[in-house]
N, C-alpha and C positions, 0 to 999 in steps of 0.2 A: 372598645368593649369593656374597659375597666370599670365603668360606672353603670354597667348593664346588670340589673338585678333579676336573676331567675327565681322561680319559686324555691323557698327554703323547705327542706324536708328534715324533720326532727326524727332521727332514727331511733331515739330512745322511746318515743311515743308510738312509732310505726309498728303495726301488727303484721305487716307484709301480706295484707289481704289482696293486693293487686288491683284494687278499684281504680287507682290513679293511672295505672298502665293501660288497663282495658278502656278507660274513659277518655284518655288523651286523644283529641281529634287529629293531632298531627304526628302521633307516635313518637313524641320527644322523650317519653319516660320509659325506662326499662327497669325490670326487677332483677337486681343482682343478688348474690348470696347475702350481702350485708343489708340489703333493702333497696327501695326504689332510688333511682338516680336520673337526673336530667341528662340522658346519654347523647341527645342531639339538640344542643342548646340553640342552634340556628333555626331549628324547626319550631321552637316554642313561640307561640303567638301571644302569650300572656293572657289567655282567655280565662284563666282561674278555674277551669273545670276540674283540675286535679284537687284544688283546695276545696271546692264544693262537694266533691265525691268522697273525700276522706272521712271515714266514720269516726275517727278518733282525733280529728283536727291536728294531724301531724304535719300538714303542709300549709305553709303561709306564703301568700303572694304579697309582696310589699306594696304593690300598686296594681291597678287594673286599667287597661286602656278601654275607653268607651267611645265608640264612634257615634257621633250625632249628625243628623242631616244638616247640610249646609243651608244657612239662612240667606234669603235674598236681600 
């Protein structure tokens, strides 16, 4: 898991609005006193919903997994 890249949260930019917490479909994000954290990393599916929902662009996903249909 050492080369596993979770979404990065810039706590300097974060306004603690909670949009990432509410919008995370797997409930991987929690809002702590210092700001949001990926509290359940194994639940994170790298869907990038947290990044899309952040109104101040404080969350950055290094990559996104895109599933494509298998070609015959």
